[in-house]
N, C-alpha and C positions, 0 to 999 in steps of 0.2 A: 603463441597466439599473435596474430596480427592485430593492428589498430582497428581494422575493419571488422574483425571478429568482435573485438571488444565493443565497438560502437553498436553492433547488433545486439550484445548482451544488454547494453543500456536501454536500447529501444524496447526490448522484450520485457525487462524487469520493471520499466518506469510506464510502460504504456497505459496502465489504469489510472495514473495520477497526473499525467501530463500530456500535452500533446506533442506531436513529432517535432515541430520547430523547437519547442522548449528543450526537449531531450538532446536534440543536436547542438543546441546552445550550450548546455551543460557539459557535453562531451567535448566541444572544441575549446571551451574555456578552460577546461581541466587539462586538455592536451597542450595548450600553451603554457599554462602555469607549471605543469609537472615536466615537460619536455622541450618547451621553447618551439613548439612546432605549429603550423598554422594549417587550416583546410587545404590549401594548395598543395602543401608538402605531401598530404596523404593522397591527394589526386594525382601527383606526379609518381609517388611510390605506394601503390595500393597494397603491396604486400609487406610493408614495413613492419618489423616485429616489436612488440612491447618489450622492453628489458624485463627480465624475471624479477628483479629486485624492485620494480615499480608496481608489480601487480597488486601487492598488498595495499598500497596507497589508492590504487584505482577501485578496488572493491570496498575499501572504507568509505570513499566519495560516494559509491553507489548505495551503500547501506544508509548513509546519512541523507541522501536524496529521497530514498524510499520512506524515510521518517518525516519528509517534508522540510527538512532543514534547508534554509536558503543557500544556494551555491556560493554566494559571497561569504557567508559566515564559514562555510566549509574551507574554501580556499584562502580566507583571511583577507580578501581584497576586493575592490570593486572599481569599475571605470566611471569617471565623471569628467565631462569636458576634455576628453582625449588625455586625462591624468589617471594615475593609478593610486587609489587611497587604501590604506589598511582599514579594515573594519573589524570590530569585535562585538560581543554581546552587550557592551556598553554603548554602543553608538548605533543609530539608524543606518540602513544601507541608502547611500545616495541614489536619487531616482531621476529618470529623464525629465520629470516636470520641473524639478528643481533646476536642472541644467537651462530650461527655457527661462527661469526666472534670472539666472546669471546672464544669459545672453541679453535679456530685456534691460537689466541695470547697465550693462557695458554699452548698449546702444544709446541709452539715455545720457550717461555720462560723456560719451564721445561727441554728443551734440549739446551739451549743457554750457560749455564754456568753462567748466572747472579745469584748471591747469593741473593741480596736484590734489585730487579729491581725498578727503579724509573719510574713511568708511568704517562702520562699526557693525559686525554681524552679531546678533543676539540669539543665543542658543546654538552654538556652532557644531556640536556633534563631532564628526570626523573633520571638521574644518574645510569641508568641500567647497562651501560658497566663498568664503574669504581667500583660500588659496587660489581657486580658479579666478576670482577677480584680480587679485595681485599679479597672476601670471598674464592676464589679458591687459591689464592696466598697470604697467610696471612703474609708472610715476605716482601711483596712488599710495597713501598711507593706510595701511589696513590693520584693523584690530578686530578681535573677537572675544566673546565671553561665554560661559556655559557654567551651569550649576554643578555639573559633575566633573570632580577631579579625574576620574578614570577615562571619561571622554577627552578631557583636555590633554591627558598623556597622549592619547592617540593623535589628536590634532596637531600637537607640536611635532610629532614624529612624521606625520604626513607633511608638514610644512618643510620640515628638514629634507625629507626624501625628494619633495618636488621643488626644492630650492625656492621657497617663496618666503618673503620677508613680511610675516604676520606676527603681531603681538597679541597674546592670549592672556586673559584674566579669568578668575573664578569668582563669580558673583551668582547670587539667586536674584534675578531680575525683578521678581515680585516683592523682594525686599529692598530694593534700590530706591532711594528718594531722589538722587541726583546723579548724573553722569560726570566723569571727570574732565570732559572737554566738549567742545562744539564739533559737530560732524556734518559734513555735506550729504552723506548718505547713511540712513540707518536701514538695515535690512534684517528680516527675521523670518525663519520657518519654524514657528514654535509649536508646542503640542495643541492640537486642534480636533482630534477625533472625540466626539462625545461617548460617554460610557454606554449609552444605548446603542451606539453604532458598532460594538463589538461583534454582534451577530453577523455583520456584513464583512467582517475582516477574515482573510484567508488564514488557515492554521500556520502556514509557514511565516506569517507576520505575527500573529497573535501569540504564538508559542515561542518565539525566538527574539523578536525586536524588543528593545527596552521600553516598557510601558510608561516610564517617567517621561519619555520624549515623545509619546503618542497621545495619550488620553488627558482629557479635561473633564470636569464635573458637567453633568447634563444641566445643572442650575445656573452655571455661568460659563458657557463654552468660549466666550470672547474675553476672558479675563486677561490673558497675555496680550491681546491686541490693544485693550483699553489702557493697560499700563505702558506698553511701549509707545503708544501714540501719546500719552501724557508727558513722556520723557522727550519724545520728538518735539512737543511743543515748546520745551525748554532748552533743547540742546541741538536742533537743527539750524544750521546757518541760513543766511538769506538765500532764497530759492533752493534750499535743500530738498532732497528726495527721501520719501518714506516708502519702503517696498515689503510687501508681506506675501508669503505663500499661505493660502487659506483653505479651509474646509469647504468642499465643493457645494455643500448644501446650506452654506451660511454666507455666500456671497453678498447677496443684497443686505443682510443684516450687518455685515462688516462695513460695507459702504455706508449705511446710514449711521452706524456708530462714528465713523471717521467725520462725516458731515456734522454730527452733534458735537464733536471735539474741535471744530474750528478749521476742518481742512476743506477748502472751497472746491479743490481740483482733486477728484477721486476717479480713477480709472480702474475698471475691473476687466481682466483679460482671461480668456479661456485657455486651457492647455491642449496638447496634441490630441487628447482623447475627447475634447468637446466639454470638458468641465470647467465651471468657474474655479480658477486655481491662483490667480496672481492680482495683486493691487498695487497701484502706483498712486501715491498721495502727495499733495503739495499744499502748503499753506497759502 
């Protein structure tokens, strides 16, 4: 069987659940993961054969995709800010919107005057935010925490794999009264999806990604933002910066909360899809 034949099998088997571009993306991600080959390699050698010993792995990937399991969990990795991160069922899959947040933080720090900024990421998951920031800002001191020991194990592995100097701690931020230091930047992409919004979530997210990192009660959807903003009031340095990724439906409510908590400068920014997604707050 040639790789082209296999690609046609993917397109036929998955056509009812995904569009053509998605299917091709799955195929080429798997091609690179299993064989270190790229799209160009197949264009140059269209009759290239799939090794017989690899067919079982390919058909396993196909069956899992038919069950709507995310390709990142199938392959065990995801790309983020041009780096490769291990992902497991204990971590969310890093997303392009969060890349935008990293770029915004990088831009803000490069123009802020902080020479060796001290950064804390709260609810780090795979560690994608602090690791990407440390790679972009090599003179920064970068720290991260998460409630999940399993997620922190993945984050530490990702830091080692990407040669990033990040210090990790296990804490439940909702139970923390004080941080152990002062920081120039606090950043968090906390749980923010309301329980009522589960009906909008695609099965590949709802059935596979950790609910601990996704959902908050309908009765208090901003509880993480309130808690982290309160800690920022105590532990941000002079001219320090607070960054959040947010629920697209709660942009104005989150801005209002931060104003109520004493942040006079609050900027709400949309993501590439036109949704309210990121906030920068300063005291």
